[in-house]
PALOBA-121333 format. One line per field, with one value per residue (C-alpha): residue number from 1; chain; y, x, z. Coordinates in Angstrom, 3 decimals, decimal comma. Example, Ala and Ser with C-alpha at 12.3 -4.5 7.8 and 13.67 -1.06 7.14 Angstrom:
BEGIN
num = [1_2] $
chaine = [A_A] $
c2 = [-4,500_-1,060] $
c1 = [12,300_13,670] $
c3 = [7,800_7,140] $
***
This chain:
BEGIN
num = [1_2_3_4_5_6_7_8_9_10_11_12_13_14_15_16_17_18_19_20_21_22_23_24_25_26_27_28_29_30_31_32_33_34_35_36_37_38_39_40_41_42_43_44_45_46_47_48_49_50_51_52_53_54_55_56_57_58_59_60_61_62_63_64_65_66_67_68_69_70_71_72_73_74_75_76_77_78_79_80_81_82_83_84_85_86_87_88_89_90_91_92_93_94_95_96_97_98_99_100_101_102_103_104_105_106_107_108_109_110_111_112_113_114_115_116_117_118_119_120_121_122_123_124_125_126_127_128_129_130_131_132_133_134_135_136_137_138_139_140_141_142_143_144_145_146_147_148_149_150_151_152_153_154_155_156_157_158_159_160_161_162_163_164_165_166_167_168_169_170_171_172_173_174_175_176_177_178_179_180_181_182_183_184_185_186_187_188_189_190_191_192_193_194_195_196_197_198_199_200_201_202_203_204_205_206_207_208_209_210_211_212_213_214_215_216_217_218_219_220_221_222_223_224_225_226_227_228_229_230_231_232_233_234_235_236_237_238_239_240_241_242_243_244_245_246_247_248_249_250_251_252_253_254_255_256_257_258_259_260_261_262_263_264_265_266_267_268_269_270_271_272_273_274_275_276_277_278_279_280_281_282_283_284_285_286_287_288_289_290_291_292_293_294_295_296_297_298_299_300_301_302_303_304_305_306_307_308_309_310_311_312_313_314_315_316_317_318_319_320_321_322_323_324_325_326_327_328_329_330_331_332_333_334_335_336_337_338_339_340_341_342_343_344_345_346_347_348_349_350_351_352_353_354_355_356_357_358_359_360_361_362_363_364_365_366_367_368_369_370_371_372_373_374_375_376_377_378_379_380_381_382_383_384_385_386_387_388_389_390_391_392_393_394_395_396_397_398_399_400_401_402_403_404_405_406_407_408_409_410_411_412_413_414_415_416_417_418_419_420_421_422_423_424_425_426_427_428_429_430_431_432_433_434_435_436_437_438_439_440_441_442_443_444_445_446_447_448_449_450_451_452_453_454_455_456_457_458_459_460_461_462_463_464_465_466_467_468_469_470_471_472_473_474_475_476_477_478_479_480_481_482_483_484_485_486_487_488_489_490_491_492_493_494_495_496_497_498_499_500_501_502_503_504_505_506_507_508_509_510_511_512_513_514_515_516_517_518_519_520_521_522_523_524_525_526_527_528_529_530_531_532_533_534_535_536_537_538_539_540_541_542_543_544_545_546_547_548_549_550_551_552_553_554_555_556_557_558_559_560_561_562_563_564_565_566_567_568_569_570_571_572_573_574_575_576_577_578_579_580_581_582_583_584_585_586_587_588_589_590_591_592_593_594_595_596] $
chaine = [A_A_A_A_A_A_A_A_A_A_A_A_A_A_A_A_A_A_A_A_A_A_A_A_A_A_A_A_A_A_A_A_A_A_A_A_A_A_A_A_A_A_A_A_A_A_A_A_A_A_A_A_A_A_A_A_A_A_A_A_A_A_A_A_A_A_A_A_A_A_A_A_A_A_A_A_A_A_A_A_A_A_A_A_A_A_A_A_A_A_A_A_A_A_A_A_A_A_A_A_A_A_A_A_A_A_A_A_A_A_A_A_A_A_A_A_A_A_A_A_A_A_A_A_A_A_A_A_A_A_A_A_A_A_A_A_A_A_A_A_A_A_A_A_A_A_A_A_A_A_A_A_A_A_A_A_A_A_A_A_A_A_A_A_A_A_A_A_A_A_A_A_A_A_A_A_A_A_A_A_A_A_A_A_A_A_A_A_A_A_A_A_A_A_A_A_A_A_A_A_A_A_A_A_A_A_A_A_A_A_A_A_A_A_A_A_A_A_A_A_A_A_A_A_A_A_A_A_A_A_A_A_A_A_A_A_A_A_A_A_A_A_A_A_A_A_A_A_A_A_A_A_A_A_A_A_A_A_A_A_A_A_A_A_A_A_A_A_A_A_A_A_A_A_A_A_A_A_A_A_A_A_A_A_A_A_A_A_A_A_A_A_A_A_A_A_A_A_A_A_A_A_A_A_A_A_A_A_A_A_A_A_A_A_A_A_A_A_A_A_A_A_A_A_A_A_A_A_A_A_A_A_A_A_A_A_A_A_A_A_A_A_A_A_A_A_A_A_A_A_A_A_A_A_A_A_A_A_A_A_A_A_A_A_A_A_A_A_A_A_A_A_A_A_A_A_A_A_A_A_A_A_A_A_A_A_A_A_A_A_A_A_A_A_A_A_A_A_A_A_A_A_A_A_A_A_A_A_A_A_A_A_A_A_A_A_A_A_A_A_A_A_A_A_A_A_A_A_A_A_A_A_A_A_A_A_A_A_A_A_A_A_A_A_A_A_A_A_A_A_A_A_A_A_A_A_A_A_A_A_A_A_A_A_A_A_A_A_A_A_A_A_A_A_A_A_A_A_A_A_A_A_A_A_A_A_A_A_A_A_A_A_A_A_A_A_A_A_A_A_A_A_A_A_A_A_A_A_A_A_A_A_A_A_A_A_A_A_A_A_A_A_A_A_A_A_A_A_A_A_A_A_A_A_A_A_A_A_A_A_A_A_A_A_A_A_A_A_A_A_A_A_A_A_A_A_A_A_A_A_A_A_A_A_A_A_A_A_A_A_A_A_A_A_A_A_A_A_A_A_A_A_A_A_A_A_A_A_A_A_A_A_A_A_A_A] $
c2 = [1,024_-2,439_-4,473_-7,789_-6,456_-5,763_-7,967_-10,611_-10,811_-14,223_-15,580_-16,108_-12,714_-10,891_-12,315_-9,182_-9,768_-12,698_-15,463_-13,104_-10,932_-13,934_-14,650_-11,087_-11,519_-14,794_-13,126_-10,286_-12,728_-14,793_-11,731_-10,874_-14,408_-14,388_-11,002_-12,096_-15,364_-13,455_-11,131_-13,698_-13,696_-9,962_-10,140_-13,105_-11,480_-7,677_-7,279_-8,820_-6,968_-7,872_-9,949_-9,230_-5,466_-3,789_-0,593_0,176_-0,888_1,698_4,313_3,685_3,774_7,190_8,218_7,134_9,298_12,193_11,898_12,031_15,060_16,857_16,377_17,121_19,844_21,221_20,428_21,150_17,857_17,871_18,312_17,688_19,013_16,109_14,059_15,083_18,188_20,913_20,287_18,270_15,759_16,266_13,909_14,333_12,850_9,941_7,548_9,818_7,951_10,933_9,412_6,743_8,245_11,210_9,226_6,642_9,260_7,883_4,428_5,919_8,013_5,263_2,224_3,583_3,788_0,096_-0,931_1,646_0,220_-3,299_-2,179_-0,303_-3,382_-5,842_-3,598_-2,569_-6,162_-6,699_-3,474_-4,277_-7,661_-6,159_-3,288_-5,589_-8,022_-5,424_-3,759_-7,108_-8,475_-5,302_-3,690_-5,890_-9,465_-9,381_-12,548_-13,265_-16,498_-15,370_-11,941_-13,555_-15,561_-12,523_-10,266_-12,828_-12,982_-9,171_-8,846_-11,927_-12,801_-13,603_-10,070_-8,555_-10,861_-10,071_-6,347_-7,070_-7,199_-3,597_-1,948_-1,231_1,607_-0,912_-3,677_-1,061_-0,897_-0,542_2,781_1,231_-0,727_2,348_4,369_1,648_1,787_5,551_5,665_3,237_5,378_8,485_7,449_7,752_10,423_13,465_12,757_13,895_16,538_14,329_11,372_13,566_15,071_11,623_10,264_13,306_12,873_9,179_10,104_12,514_9,827_7,357_10,001_10,306_6,529_5,694_7,633_4,721_2,613_5,604_5,946_2,268_2,458_5,448_3,700_0,496_2,237_4,129_0,880_-0,911_2,032_2,321_-1,400_-1,056_1,904_0,036_-3,232_-1,884_0,707_1,519_2,899_5,461_7,281_8,087_9,753_13,244_12,576_10,431_13,160_15,808_13,756_12,998_16,706_17,449_14,691_16,081_19,597_18,492_16,362_19,014_21,770_19,668_18,133_21,134_22,424_19,017_17,941_21,263_20,504_16,984_17,933_21,447_21,922_21,507_17,949_17,202_14,778_13,967_10,305_7,206_6,168_3,822_1,097_1,230_1,697_-1,579_-3,453_-5,509_-8,703_-11,783_-13,478_-16,770_-15,151_-15,221_-19,035_-19,436_-19,662_-16,849_-17,551_-16,573_-19,131_-22,686_-24,099_-21,620_-21,244_-18,477_-20,262_-20,728_-17,235_-15,320_-15,353_-14,073_-10,991_-8,251_-8,939_-10,541_-7,372_-7,102_-10,503_-8,824_-11,728_-15,334_-16,601_-20,187_-21,945_-23,489_-20,044_-18,619_-21,462_-20,915_-17,171_-17,784_-20,319_-17,893_-15,135_-17,539_-18,844_-15,371_-13,704_-12,380_-10,024_-6,584_-6,327_-9,529_-8,442_-5,065_-6,682_-9,115_-6,300_-4,275_-7,244_-7,833_-4,183_-4,189_-7,490_-6,140_-2,879_-4,841_-6,502_-3,248_-1,897_-5,344_-8,684_-11,105_-14,841_-17,156_-14,829_-14,245_-11,226_-11,934_-8,755_-8,145_-4,609_-4,393_-2,102_-0,017_1,152_4,191_5,172_4,941_8,444_10,264_12,639_10,834_7,443_7,902_7,555_4,188_0,959_-1,161_-4,484_-3,060_-3,013_-6,763_-6,010_-4,365_-7,780_-8,907_-7,088_-7,916_-11,630_-11,313_-9,854_-12,497_-15,256_-13,746_-13,469_-17,053_-18,386_-16,504_-17,979_-21,485_-20,736_-19,625_-22,821_-24,945_-23,115_-23,564_-27,248_-28,807_-32,346_-31,534_-29,409_-31,897_-32,280_-28,522_-27,846_-30,654_-29,401_-25,811_-26,768_-28,970_-26,305_-23,588_-25,860_-26,687_-23,004_-21,402_-23,858_-23,659_-19,862_-19,675_-17,359_-18,367_-16,182_-13,533_-14,329_-12,187_-11,247_-9,911_-6,199_-4,838_-2,855_0,905_2,160_3,731_6,935_7,381_6,054_7,962_11,314_11,688_13,108_16,227_18,536_17,759_18,924_22,225_25,246_23,361_20,784_17,200_13,747_12,104_8,307_6,105_5,130_7,680_6,039_4,739_1,622_-0,604_0,975_2,126_1,728_5,467_6,103_3,724_5,499_8,903_7,598_6,359_9,906_11,162_12,808_15,008_13,680_15,112_13,143_14,064_12,359_9,412_6,835_8,537_9,521_12,732_14,242_13,533_17,073_16,154_17,736_15,768_13,572_15,096_15,216_11,591_10,027_8,543_6,561_9,187_12,661_13,336_11,823_14,053_13,230_12,073_9,964_8,276_7,731_5,928_3,877_2,666_1,864_-0,157_-1,976_-2,935_-3,112_-1,272_2,304_3,880_6,257_9,632_12,788_16,388_17,026_14,234_15,937_19,313_17,709_15,956_19,234_20,936_18,141_18,153_21,883_21,429_18,826_21,130_18,188_18,254_14,682_11,635_8,235_4,671_1,485_-0,884_-3,880_-3,220_-5,722_-2,954_-0,886_-1,052_0,201_2,960_4,009_4,240_6,135_8,763_9,212_9,720_12,096_14,399_13,847_13,460_10,405_8,891_7,844_5,105_6,709_4,804_1,909_3,967_5,438_9,206_11,988_15,434_17,515_20,797_22,394_21,201_22,589_25,803] $
c1 = [-20,335_-19,279_-20,512_-20,653_-21,992_-20,322_-17,540_-18,900_-17,398_-16,484_-15,917_-12,663_-13,222_-12,591_-9,107_-7,330_-4,562_-2,363_-2,811_-4,635_-1,548_0,512_-2,084_-1,663_2,121_1,753_-0,565_1,888_4,774_2,776_2,211_5,901_6,894_4,516_5,791_9,429_8,482_6,981_10,010_12,620_14,629_15,300_16,488_18,753_20,180_20,151_21,474_18,282_15,152_11,573_11,698_8,205_8,125_11,525_9,906_7,809_10,561_12,864_10,125_9,439_13,150_13,174_10,127_11,839_14,818_12,454_10,941_14,407_15,238_12,143_13,400_17,085_16,831_13,360_12,430_8,907_7,050_4,331_6,412_10,044_12,526_14,952_13,346_11,932_14,100_13,017_9,293_9,506_7,009_3,682_4,207_0,667_-0,518_1,872_2,502_4,664_3,835_4,829_3,095_5,789_8,813_9,074_9,190_11,471_14,106_16,635_16,492_16,868_19,878_21,605_20,977_19,915_16,632_16,610_16,713_14,035_11,842_12,226_11,451_8,399_7,168_7,724_6,604_3,529_2,273_3,047_1,327_-1,730_-2,145_-1,652_-4,082_-6,810_-6,196_-6,651_-9,661_-11,367_-10,565_-11,404_-14,143_-15,774_-15,656_-14,484_-12,348_-8,826_-8,914_-11,470_-9,798_-6,425_-7,986_-9,639_-6,621_-4,275_-6,441_-6,710_-2,912_-1,788_-4,596_-3,510_-4,243_-2,122_0,809_0,450_0,743_3,756_5,498_6,669_3,394_4,119_1,600_-1,175_-0,139_0,271_-3,403_-2,842_-4,716_-7,871_-8,940_-8,175_-10,531_-13,162_-12,701_-12,940_-15,948_-17,816_-16,870_-18,486_-21,830_-20,537_-22,587_-20,675_-17,434_-18,283_-15,538_-12,681_-13,824_-14,271_-10,796_-9,202_-11,048_-10,082_-6,408_-6,550_-8,100_-5,211_-2,702_-4,202_-4,447_-0,654_-0,252_-2,798_-5,888_-7,361_-7,591_-9,084_-11,821_-12,730_-12,706_-15,070_-17,515_-17,333_-17,963_-20,885_-22,587_-21,883_-22,959_-26,175_-26,817_-26,234_-28,594_-31,317_-30,868_-30,518_-33,168_-31,442_-28,457_-30,578_-30,975_-27,263_-27,476_-26,835_-23,425_-22,489_-23,283_-21,629_-18,444_-18,529_-18,817_-15,802_-13,809_-14,707_-13,709_-10,360_-9,492_-10,757_-8,627_-5,455_-5,872_-7,240_-3,890_-2,266_-5,360_-5,353_-1,770_-2,769_-5,708_-4,815_-1,090_1,738_1,853_-1,764_-3,527_-7,158_-7,578_-5,748_-5,273_-7,842_-5,189_-4,874_-8,621_-8,892_-7,165_-10,038_-10,700_-11,385_-14,552_-12,667_-10,020_-12,342_-12,176_-8,514_-5,261_-2,718_0,815_2,095_-0,176_0,747_-1,761_-1,047_1,422_2,322_1,147_-2,435_-2,812_-1,056_-4,065_-6,342_-4,370_-2,383_0,700_1,886_1,185_-2,515_-3,865_-6,567_-9,015_-7,726_-9,534_-9,911_-13,240_-13,270_-13,055_-15,717_-18,056_-17,227_-17,926_-21,283_-22,147_-21,126_-23,336_-26,297_-25,567_-25,215_-27,872_-29,776_-26,887_-27,200_-23,406_-23,072_-25,750_-24,073_-20,677_-22,214_-23,896_-20,692_-18,645_-21,027_-20,809_-17,011_-16,820_-19,083_-17,109_-13,863_-15,113_-14,451_-16,125_-16,491_-16,728_-13,900_-14,103_-11,106_-9,016_-11,702_-13,904_-17,620_-18,938_-21,090_-20,692_-19,768_-21,351_-18,177_-18,640_-20,871_-18,704_-15,135_-14,975_-16,438_-14,121_-12,007_-13,312_-11,399_-8,206_-9,180_-7,776_-10,982_-9,436_-8,488_-12,123_-11,717_-8,767_-11,338_-12,970_-10,019_-10,958_-14,627_-13,847_-11,462_-14,207_-16,694_-14,219_-13,793_-17,557_-18,060_-15,326_-16,839_-20,259_-18,757_-17,052_-20,383_-22,064_-19,349_-19,769_-23,541_-23,416_-20,544_-21,555_-21,076_-17,973_-15,466_-17,589_-18,036_-14,306_-13,435_-15,883_-14,668_-11,004_-11,657_-13,595_-11,026_-8,136_-9,781_-10,400_-7,221_-4,339_-4,257_-3,902_-1,105_1,615_4,980_8,130_8,158_10,490_13,617_16,244_19,772_19,944_22,949_25,268_25,052_27,843_30,868_30,184_27,160_28,464_31,764_30,099_31,831_28,558_28,717_30,646_28,154_25,083_26,547_24,445_21,139_22,009_20,708_21,971_20,413_20,490_20,278_17,577_15,720_13,983_10,462_8,367_10,958_14,095_13,790_17,433_18,282_15,707_17,612_20,858_19,387_17,883_21,299_22,647_19,778_18,380_21,434_21,768_18,828_17,440_15,911_12,519_11,696_9,119_6,037_2,476_2,252_-0,236_0,017_0,261_0,119_-2,765_-5,987_-4,598_-6,851_-4,071_-4,649_-1,839_1,271_3,923_6,502_6,662_5,226_7,624_10,146_11,800_15,059_13,466_11,272_14,295_16,248_13,193_13,151_16,868_16,415_13,355_14,970_18,632_19,487_20,379_17,801_19,110_19,949_18,889_20,046_16,633_17,335_20,590_18,909_16,128_18,707_20,460_17,125_16,072_19,400_19,033_15,449_16,606_19,467_21,766_25,259_26,136_24,610_25,462_24,922_25,212_27,303_25,640_22,438_21,748_21,333_24,277_26,283_23,415_22,617_26,280_26,583_23,302_24,262_27,702_26,290_23,590_25,964_29,328_30,834_33,004_32,135_34,625_34,357_34,053_33,122_31,580_29,424_29,837_29,912_29,143_30,036_27,421_28,001_29,839_27,102_24,146_25,938] $
c3 = [23,437_22,368_19,444_21,267_24,548_27,885_29,148_31,515_34,961_36,239_32,753_30,921_29,330_32,550_33,038_31,884_34,439_35,288_32,748_30,405_30,076_29,048_26,364_25,121_25,033_23,121_20,599_20,007_19,587_17,104_14,926_15,105_14,121_11,158_9,957_10,174_8,436_5,504_5,220_6,291_3,062_3,284_6,873_6,143_2,983_3,368_-0,185_-1,560_-2,581_-3,420_-6,567_-7,861_-7,282_-7,355_-8,660_-5,605_-3,222_-4,819_-4,637_-0,952_-0,160_-1,818_0,256_3,479_2,519_1,824_5,306_6,822_4,676_5,937_9,492_8,935_6,269_7,107_3,515_2,311_2,944_0,277_-2,885_-3,766_-6,309_-5,761_-8,531_-11,903_-12,159_-12,869_-12,333_-9,133_-7,727_-5,975_-3,041_-1,719_-5,018_-4,434_-1,561_0,578_3,875_5,983_9,029_9,010_7,257_9,639_12,924_11,310_10,474_13,022_11,407_7,919_8,961_10,944_8,755_5,375_3,448_2,512_6,172_6,963_4,209_5,600_9,149_7,838_5,981_8,834_11,678_9,689_9,580_13,267_14,316_12,188_13,899_17,364_16,780_15,479_18,359_21,080_19,443_18,835_22,285_24,226_22,158_19,547_20,887_24,480_24,473_23,375_21,368_18,772_18,672_17,907_15,074_13,508_13,966_12,444_9,352_9,139_9,134_7,179_4,764_1,178_-0,008_2,755_2,031_-1,666_-0,922_1,251_-2,135_-1,614_-0,558_3,119_3,080_2,374_4,770_7,520_8,478_12,215_12,312_10,809_13,927_16,031_13,822_14,272_18,041_18,306_15,963_18,223_21,215_19,689_21,198_24,777_26,557_27,751_25,888_22,392_22,286_23,425_21,321_18,267_18,588_18,965_15,939_13,862_14,714_13,759_10,420_9,772_10,746_8,294_5,565_5,570_5,287_2,594_1,528_-0,411_2,765_4,609_1,980_2,238_6,031_6,013_3,683_5,704_9,020_7,517_6,525_9,827_12,016_10,015_10,490_14,240_14,468_12,573_14,450_17,986_18,881_22,191_20,261_18,461_21,761_21,550_18,172_19,561_21,160_18,155_15,642_17,814_18,080_14,364_13,636_15,826_14,102_10,684_11,776_13,218_10,182_7,795_9,297_9,458_5,995_4,105_2,897_2,118_0,166_-1,706_-2,745_-3,767_-5,958_-7,137_-6,597_-9,128_-10,432_-9,520_-11,841_-12,631_-11,891_-12,945_-16,536_-18,142_-18,035_-14,227_-13,790_-15,678_-12,836_-11,481_-9,573_-11,646_-10,382_-10,142_-7,914_-4,901_-4,918_-5,969_-4,001_-3,916_-5,136_-1,670_0,056_0,996_-1,506_-4,309_-7,154_-9,550_-12,700_-11,569_-10,092_-12,892_-15,202_-12,438_-11,328_-13,059_-10,958_-7,741_-5,754_-6,628_-5,580_-3,529_-3,153_-3,400_-0,308_-1,538_-1,860_1,669_3,277_0,955_1,972_5,650_5,458_3,777_6,482_9,245_7,828_7,757_11,245_12,769_10,635_13,685_14,465_12,835_12,855_10,827_8,377_7,980_7,386_4,866_2,937_2,979_1,792_-1,092_-2,139_-2,036_-3,935_-6,691_-6,929_-7,264_-10,472_-12,320_-15,401_-17,023_-15,288_-15,968_-15,266_-15,177_-17,315_-19,963_-20,576_-20,159_-21,786_-18,695_-17,328_-13,673_-11,058_-10,998_-14,605_-13,839_-10,843_-12,116_-13,590_-10,607_-8,672_-6,041_-7,211_-10,475_-8,403_-6,856_-8,308_-8,602_-7,631_-4,230_-3,177_-2,672_-0,374_1,905_2,342_4,468_7,714_7,126_6,962_9,909_12,098_10,914_11,812_15,274_15,788_14,630_16,911_19,843_19,089_19,017_22,331_23,819_22,631_24,194_27,487_27,448_26,480_28,458_27,467_23,777_24,311_22,768_19,646_19,298_19,644_17,228_14,608_15,024_14,751_11,706_9,827_10,587_9,584_6,240_5,512_6,827_6,520_2,686_2,804_5,366_4,024_2,631_2,642_-0,054_-2,973_-3,139_-5,685_-5,289_-6,050_-7,903_-5,622_-5,970_-8,275_-6,652_-8,603_-6,334_-3,016_-3,262_-3,929_-7,295_-8,658_-6,484_-8,869_-11,628_-9,667_-8,478_-9,396_-9,331_-11,980_-12,087_-12,949_-16,001_-16,085_-19,152_-19,501_-17,423_-14,422_-14,921_-14,220_-15,881_-14,421_-10,799_-9,715_-9,899_-7,153_-4,851_-5,696_-4,917_-1,673_-0,548_-0,972_1,255_-1,905_-2,255_-5,816_-7,796_-10,734_-14,041_-14,424_-12,138_-11,072_-9,602_-10,510_-12,516_-14,986_-18,696_-20,069_-23,754_-25,695_-25,245_-22,475_-19,819_-17,209_-16,189_-14,181_-15,756_-13,864_-14,747_-16,212_-19,644_-22,209_-23,912_-27,262_-25,700_-22,946_-25,573_-27,808_-25,103_-24,133_-27,732_-27,589_-24,434_-25,751_-29,062_-27,955_-31,170_-32,129_-34,464_-37,135_-35,598_-37,421_-36,865_-35,299_-32,767_-31,775_-31,371_-29,283_-27,110_-26,303_-25,639_-23,280_-21,440_-20,955_-19,773_-17,229_-16,140_-16,738_-15,311_-16,241_-17,918_-16,441_-17,613_-15,603_-17,790_-16,082_-18,011_-20,758_-23,326_-22,054_-25,284_-27,448_-24,944_-24,812_-28,594_-28,899_-26,313_-27,802_-31,292_-30,041_-28,167_-29,815_-26,341_-25,604_-22,216_-19,567_-16,938_-13,533_-10,387_-12,240_-14,645_-18,087_-17,615_-20,101_-18,791_-20,601_-18,808_-21,756_-24,100_-22,157_-21,145] $
***
C-alpha cells in the first residue's frame, strides 16, 4: 500500500534504472555533503569538541566505550559499575544507544571513543536523509525530486541541526521512516506474519537508539493510519491483515524489550520521571516563527531568549515556512494524509508549549494542554519542548507532497509549466534558504592528562577501588567521563554525569543529572562555585572520610588547569591532611591509607 498511489509507468517515476540511479546517487551525496558541512569543524580539527554541549559529548563518548566493552569483555549491557561507584548506572534509563555502540565497536577500538562519537553524529544525519529519501520516493510519493526535498528537510531542519550539538541519538532518525514503511505494509494481504516480524524488529532497533522518538513515532503513525482509514474506505477492507501484523509486531517487540524495559523502570537506578525543572523545558510560542542560531538567517542573541540552550531549539522554522506549510495544508486539504498530518502537527505543537504558555521569553499565565499530562507514567519522562521536534518529519512530508502536486500540475498544463516551476522555486527559496544550516561551533578540548593516558591510575583502582575527581563529574564538569572513555572504562569513577533517582527523603525519586549529593560532593561544588575554601569543621573531615570509603576511593585527582584548582587543592588537603603530589599532569592524593 502506498500513500500517494501506485507508481505510474511511462512517467518519470518509473525510471528506477539508468538515469534514475544517478539521481539516487546524487541525493545520497548531497546528504553526505550537508552532514560533513554541519560537522566540518570537528573533522578539520579532531582536538575540538562541541562548544555548546561538552557535557553530552563526553557522555556519549563514554557510552560508545561501554558498547565496545560489552563486545570485548561481555559486560552486562543494561547497567554499568564503571561510573558512580559503588552504585553503578542504569543505562536503560539513560541514552545507552546500544543499537549503534555495539556495531561501532571496531571504530571505537581502532580510533577511540571521540572518533566513534563523531562518526555516529555524522553518519546518523546521512542515514536519516537517505532513509527518508528512499521511503518517500518508493512508498509515499513515488518520485525523486519531491522526495529529496522532503528528506533533506527531515534530516537537516533547524531542530535536527540544533540537536547535532551532541545529541546523535536524536539526529539519528533513520529507523523512523523504515517504521513508517513497514507499518504501511502491514495491510498487504497474506504477509501479516512477515510484515509484523519486520516491524517488531525495527521497533526494537529504535528503542535502543531513543525511546522518546519511538513514542512520538507511534503516536504519529496512529493518527495518520486512522486518517487514512477514515478517508479511504477501500483501505478498511484490509483491516484484518493490518491488525494481525500489528499484533505480531507488538508481540515480537514486547518479548525482546520486556526485560530491558523492566530494568529501565524497575531496576537499580530507575527513576520516576524527570525533575520539574526539566519538565519545564518548553517551546516558546514565538520560536515557531523565529530563526535558529545554527541557521543562515539566525543568531545566538535573538534565539537565546526563546530556548533553554542551543541543543533544544526544536521549532525555529521561520515565518515564511510556517506560512508555506499552512498554505500547503489548505491547498491539499482533500487528501486524508495531509489532514492527518496537519492534525498531528497541531497536537504536537500544542503539547510542546508545556504546562504554561510562554511568548517571546515572557510567561503568559495561560496553562498549556500539556499541564494535565506531564505527570502521567511514561509522559513524565518526556521533555515537552521535544514535541515540536516531531513537527520536522511532518513538515518534510508535507513539502514533498506539495512539490509532487506542483510537478503534477506542470505535467498537466505544459503551457504554464515555466510559470509553475518559477513560482514553486521562488516560494521554496523564500522558505528554505534562510534556514539552511551552518557549521556547528567548536571549542578546543583540553588534552587528557598523562596520569590517565599512561595508565598511572591502575595501582590505585586495584581491589575494586575508584578514582575520585575534584570536583566530582556532573553537568558542569564532564571531563572525567572522557578520560574514563579513553581507558575503555578500565578507570572507574566515583559519581558521574547521568540520570539517576534523587533518593533524598521527599524527593520522590525524580531524576537528577548525577547521583544524589553527598556531603563531600556538595562541599566541593561550593568550592568550585565560589572559588574559596569554606571553614572546615571536624564533622566535615569525618564526612569526607566516610564519603571516600563509600566511593571505595583509591586516589583523588585534580586537573590543575581548572580555574578553581588552587581553592580545590587547598580544600582537599585540609580535609584529609594528605599533601598531594604532581603526577602525570594532575594533583594526586593517595587516600588508600586513609580509607583503609
